[in-house]
N, C-alpha and C positions, 0 to 999 in steps of 0.2 A: 793433321792435312799438311797438305805440302808446300813451299816456300812459295809456287806458281800459284796454289790457289789463294792463299793469305795475299798477297800483291793484287790478283783477282777483286778477292774482295774488296781489299783497302781502296783501289782505283772507284769500283763501284760506289761503296759511301761517299769518297769525298766527293763524285759525280753527283749523287745525291744531295748532299748536302749543299753542293753548289748552284743547284735549281734552286732549291729551297730557299736559300739565299736573294737567290735572283728575280723571287716573285713566284715561283710554282707552288702551286695548293698543297699543301699537306696532307696525306690520305686521312679520310675521315676518322679508323679507327684509332689512329696514332693521336689525330688531333684532341679527341675525346679525353684519352689518358692524360693529354699535355696541360688541358684546362680544368684549373680545377675552382670551385664558387670562393669568393673570398668575404670572409666575415667582417662585415662592418663595426670596425674598433674605432669606438669615439674618443680622440684624444684632447686634451687639455693644454692649457700654455696659463703661465704666467705675466699677467698684464698690472702695470705699475703707470699712475699718473704723474707726471712733470709736473714740478711745483709751476715754473717759468711761466709756461703756456696752456697748461691742462691739456697737455697732447696725452692719449693713451701710447705706452711704448711696451711691447711685446717682449719681453726675457725669459730667456733659455730656451732649450728646445720642446717641442711637443711631446709629452707621455702622458703617464695616467694621473688619476686624477690623486689618487695618496703622494706619487712622487710632487707633484703640483702644489696641494696641499702644504708639505713639508714646506718647499722653497719659500710659499708666498707666507706661510709664518715666520721664518727665519728674515725674511726681508722687512715685514714688519715691525717685527721684534728689534732688529738695527735701525728702524726709524724711529721707533719710540724712544729707543736710549741714545737718538740725536745720533748717531754716527753716520747715518744718510738723511744728507740734507737736500739732494735732488729730486726724489723722488717722495711720493706719498702715496697713500692706498692699496696695496699690490694684491689683486685680487686674481683667483683662478675663473679661467672663461674657457668654453669647447670651441673647439675649431671646426669650422665646417668644411668637410671633405670635397676635394676637387674630383666629379664624377666625368668620365669618358677619356681620362688619359692612361695610359699602357704602362 
């Protein structure tokens, strides 16, 4: 390709990207390749009970069940040893995914 052809191709690509950024529809064949079905992964989180007011407090990020189980086990161990006095009863709970958000 000559440098003139390269500049022309870059200018056309930049114009196309700008049109799509401003709301122009993406062609159907390209759109099919861009969108993939997402598998619904169920995530879990460790929840502890606060001793003062019996409120549930989420602890840590959303993770898979095994990682949350290890974390809950470690928290319960510290509670049993008496090192953690503000929490009680760490448990693993599933999170409800939010739908409709892109």
